N, C-alpha and C positions, 0 to 999 in steps of 0.2 A: 630349669624345667618348669618352675612355677610361671615364669614369664610366657613361655611357649604355650602353656595350658590356658592362661588368660587370653592370649591372642586367639587361640583356636576357639575358645568359647565365644569370644566376641564375634568372630567371623561367622560361627554357626548362628548366633543371634541375629546378626545383620541379614544373612541370607534368609533365615526363617522369616524375618519381618518382611523382607521384600517379596517372598513367595506367598505368604499366607495372610498378609494384611494390606493388599494393594488398594482395597476399597477406601482405606483411611486416607490415601493419597489421591483419591478420585480416579484411580486407574481401573479399567475393566479387569475382572479376574482373569479373563482369557489372555491378558497381556503380562501376566506374572513372569513369564519366561523372559520378556524384554527387560523387566526390572532386574532380573538376575544377570542378564547380559550387560546392562548398564553398570551393575556393581563390578563386574570384571573389567569393564572399560575404565571406571574410576580408579581401580587399583593400579591400572597401567598409566594413569595420568592423562587419559584422553579427554578433550573438552566436549563432552556429550551430555545430553539431557533427553527427556522424554516429553513429547507433546501429545496431549490427550484432547481430541476434538469431540465435543458433544454436539452432534449435528441433529438439528430438528427441522425437517421440512414443514413448511407452514402454508396452508391454502385457506384464504378467507379468514385468517385469524385463528385457525385451528390446526392441530397437528395432522399432517397428511400421511396416510398409510397406503402404500402401493409400491410395487417393485421399481425402484430407481437405481441408477448407477451413480455412485459417488466417485468424484475425481478430485484429488488434491495435487496441486502443481506448486512446486517450490520456485518462488520468485525472489529468493534471497541472494541470487547471483545473477550475472549477466546472461546466463544460459538457462532459461526455465526448463524444468523437467518434471514429469509426472512421477510422484513418489508413492501414490497409493490409488488403487481402484478397487471398488467393492460394491456388491449388491447390498442395498439397505431397504428396509421396509419400516417407515416411521422413524422415530427417534433412535439414534444409533451412536455408540461411542467407538472411536477408532484411535489408535495410538501408534506412534513410531518414533524412532530415535532421531534426534536433531543435533546439529552442531551448536554448542553452547560456548562461544568464544569470548573470553574476557578481554575487554579493551583497556583495562587498567582502572585505577582509582581516579575518579573525577569529582570536582566540586559541582554539584548539581543544584540548580535553582528550579524549584517546582512550585506550582500554584496549588495551594491546599486551602479550601474554604475561603477563597478570595484573597489569601495572603501569600506572599512569596517566601518560601522556606529554602534556606541554603544549607546543604549538608554534603558530606563526602560519602561516597559509596562505590563499590565495585560495579561497573557497568558491563553489559554483555552486548555483543553485536546483535542488532535487531533482526528478526526473522519476518518474512513476508510470504504468505501462501494464498493461492486462489483455490477456493472450495466450490465445486459445482456439482449439481445433480441433474440428471436427465432420465426420462423414461417414456415409453409409449404404452399407454394403458387404455384399453377399450376405445381405440381409435382416436385418442387424444395425446398430444405431446406435452408433458409436464417438464419444466426446467426452472432452474434458479442458480444463482451464484453470488459470491461475495469474496472480498479480500479480507484477510486477517493479518494485521501487523502487530507484532508483540516483541517485547524483550524477555528472553528466558531467564528471569531473575532467580527462579528456584530450579533445582534439578528436574522437577516435574512441573510443566506448564499445563494448567487446566483451562481450556478455552471453550466458551459458549459460541455456537454457530447457528443462529436462527436464520434459515433460508426461506425467504418468501418466494413462492412458486408462481410462475405464469402458466397459462393453459392455452393450447391451440388445438382446435378440432381439425383433424386431418381428412383430406378428401381421399376417395378410393385411388385416385391417380397418384397421390403423394405416397400412400402406403405401398402401392405397386412399385414405385420408383425406389423406395427404401429397401424393399426386398431384392430388387434388381441390383442395387448397389452392393449388397452382400455378395451376390453371385460374382460381381465384377471384382471383388476384393479377395477372391480365393487365393491369389498369389500372395506370398508373404512380403512382397516389396512393391511399393508404389514407384514405378519407373519414372513417372513424370515429375515426382517431387522427392524421390530418393529417401523415402521415410519407411522405417521398419514398422510393420504392423505386429502387435503382440496379441496373442490369444491366451487368455487366462481365466479360468472359472466362468466360462460362458460369457466372457467380455472380450471385445475386440477394441484395441485402442492404439494410439501412437504415443510413445513415452516422451518424445520431444516434438516441437512444432514441425509440421510438414512444410510450413512456409512462414517466413518472418519478413514483414514489410514495415516501412516507416513513412510517416507523413508529419509535417510540422504546421503549426498554426500560431496565430498571435492571441495571447490570453492575458488577462489582468495578472499583475504580479504584486502590486502594492500601491501605496499612496504617499506622496511627499506633501507636507505642509511647510510653508516658509513665511518668515516675517519680512517686513521692509528692510532693504539694504543688506540682505544676507543671501547666501547660497547654500543649498542643501543637496547632497548627493545620496542616492539610494543605491547600495552596492551589494553584489554577490561575488563569490570567488570559487575557483575550480577545486581548491584544496590540493593543488599540485605539491605544495611544500608540507602541508599538515596531514594530508590523507582524509580530510573531512570537508567536502565541498558544501556549498549552500544547498539547502533542499526546501522546496515548496510543495504543498500537497494539492493535488487536483483529482477530479473524478476518474474512475476507471469504469469499463463497460464490458458486457459480454453479449453474445447472441448464439443460439443454436439453430442451425439451418438444415433442412431436410434435403433439398436439392437446389442447385443454382447458387446465386450470390446472396449475401445478407440483404435484408430490407433496410434501406438507408434510414428509415424512421423507426425501426423496431429494436434499437439497442437498449439494453437494460443496464441501469447503473448498479454497480456492485461494490460501492464503497470507494474511499479515497486511497491514493497511493502517492508516494513521494516521487518528485522529479528532481534530478540532481544537476547542478550547474557544471558544465564542462568548459567554462571560460571565466576569466575575470572581467567583470563589466560593471559600469556605473551609469546611472541616469541622473542628470542634474536639473534642478529647478533654480535657475540663476535669477535672483530677485535683487541683485546688487544695486541696480539703478531705478528701483521702483519704490514708491511709498505705500504700496498696497500689500495686503496679506493675500497669498495665493496658494493654490494646491495643484498638483499634477498627478494624473494616473500613470503609474509605471506599468508598462506591459513587457511581456517576454515572448520570445519565439520558442515554443515548447514542442519538442518532438515526441510523437506518440508511436508506440510499437504495436503492430497487429500480429498476433500469434495464432496460427491455425492448427487445430488438432482434429483427430477423428476419434469417435467414441460410439460404441454400439453393443448390441447383443447378438444372439444367434440368428435373428431374422430381420434386424433393422440396424441402421447406422446413420449417424448425423455428423455434421461438421461443427466443431466447437471453436468459436472465435473469442479471443480474449484481447481487449484493447486497453493498453496501459500507458500512462505518461512515463517517459523515459529520461529525457535530458532537457535542460534549459540551455539553448544554443547561444542566445545573447539577449540583451535587454533592448527595448524599443520605447521611444518617446510616445506617451499618450497625450490626452487633452489637458490643457492648462486653463484654469479659471480663477477668477477673483472670489474670495470668500471672507466671511466674518468669522474669525475664530471664536470658540466658546470662551466663556469667562475663565480667568486664571483660577485654578482650584487652590485650596488651602495648602496642599502639598505639591511642591514643584521643585525642580532643580534649576541651577544657573550655569550657563556656559562660561567656562573659565579659560579655555584655550582656543587658539586659532591655528589650524582647524581643530575641532574636537569630535571624537568618535562616540556615537551612542549605540549601544548594543541592545539586542532583544534576547529573549530566552526561549529555549525549546518548549514547544507544546505540540504534541502529536494528535491531540483530540479537539482542536478548536472548531468552532461552528462555521457554517458556510458564510462567505463574505461577498465577493463579487462573482457575477455569472456572465458568461459569454456564450452565445450560440454560434456554432461554427460548422463547417463541412470539412471533414477529413477525407482525403482521397488516396487510396492505396492501389498499386498495380499488383495483382496476384495472377501470375501466369499471363494469359491474354485478356483477362477481365479487369475492369476497374471496380473496386469496392469502395462504396461511399458510406460515411457515417455522419448523418445530420444530428448532432448532439448538442446538448446544453451543458457546458462544463463549468463547474464551480471551483473558484479559488477559495480555500479554507483559511480561517485565521489559525493556521497551523504552520509550523516551520521547523525544519531540522528533526533529527532523531539522534540515537546514540552513535550513528555513523556520519551524521551531517549536522551543519550549523545553520542558524537563521541568517537572514540578511542583516545589514547594519547601515547606519547613517553617518555621514561626515558633514559637519556644520562649519561654514566659513564666515568670517566677519561678524561673529555673533557674541563676542565677549560681553557679559552682562545680560544676555538674553535669557528669559525664563523659558523653561520647557517642561512638559509633562506628557506621560504616556496616556493614551486613550484609556479611560476607565481606571486610571492609576495602575495599569497592568502592562508589564513588559512583553506579554505574549499576545497583545492585540496587533502588534506590528505597525502601529501608528503613533507619531509624536507630533504634538502641537507646540508652537512657539509664540512668544509675545514679549514685546518690550515693556 
């Protein structure tokens, strides 16, 4: 009896804590019920957590207050889906349950204060969401969006979402067409695109894309440096045997359109997103018969996905386009040039095997690196949609679900090597005899 009494008291305490102290966890009081639901799921062993998004629309550096529609789209799987829509006015907190899937215990190398720290920890599958806001206020269209990528390390993930807004003054003709669009959408189904329109709390939207299209382009992927008489390969893999493909990070974009097709030049960057390799591929810089130091730009054929949604209110509707990097289809040779390598630092390694593999470490938050201006072309229905965008490759690679690229060095026994800035997360290695 005593044991049952203690268990009962503990359960009451836990439930009471979840219901009456949500603010301690950064959870809006209105979502106390979800905490209670989580408690039930945890008792059943379900891999769930709670994501709390602190959304702050910003215009000209200040918090913006006005009626906006918030959309959160889950991009954690191959089939994106809207998981939350809501009217907001200024700063707002929203929360919902998420999958918190453990991937096991891994040895993690992380950069902390410029030093590489290695430790073991339980890692969880990374989550990726697009957060967008849009509204029509006093004849102006306000909109903004960004991607949030995170690991749900704790049962409750508290996330800051500062959304910088853009503003467009609407013509009378555009406003009339927006109202006409609503009249044309009285049917619950879009026959031309087979998408279900949902109406909820004075919001109309599509929960999944009404159209998904793809376009590929050649983008920077990395750099090879090599010494005389050696060969270096820069490699990625599909992860067919391990389940963890190589991942590189590129820009994503969005655009909200009133009528017609998107403006090719008006795509807004909304943060970086990972592109995953779907093939094993290597690019070589073969310097075996040369006495010079050389470098080569490694490029990749990257496939982008264009997802089309609809979102609106009682008297207006817009088309929401989200443009994201999806797959690395294969590697491509870039330019090769002669270079003078930097001086050998005081700390370096020595190649001892032939061939020898050199690895990098995961960093999801690296700075911008190389930039390429491209035009992506998508066929949506009978229209061609173009995106003239400048895409950044980041000094970032891998995540909890993916790995960085790696190098293979041939004919290099005795060769000195060092990572750029003495960091394995810069994805560059120099060599010197």
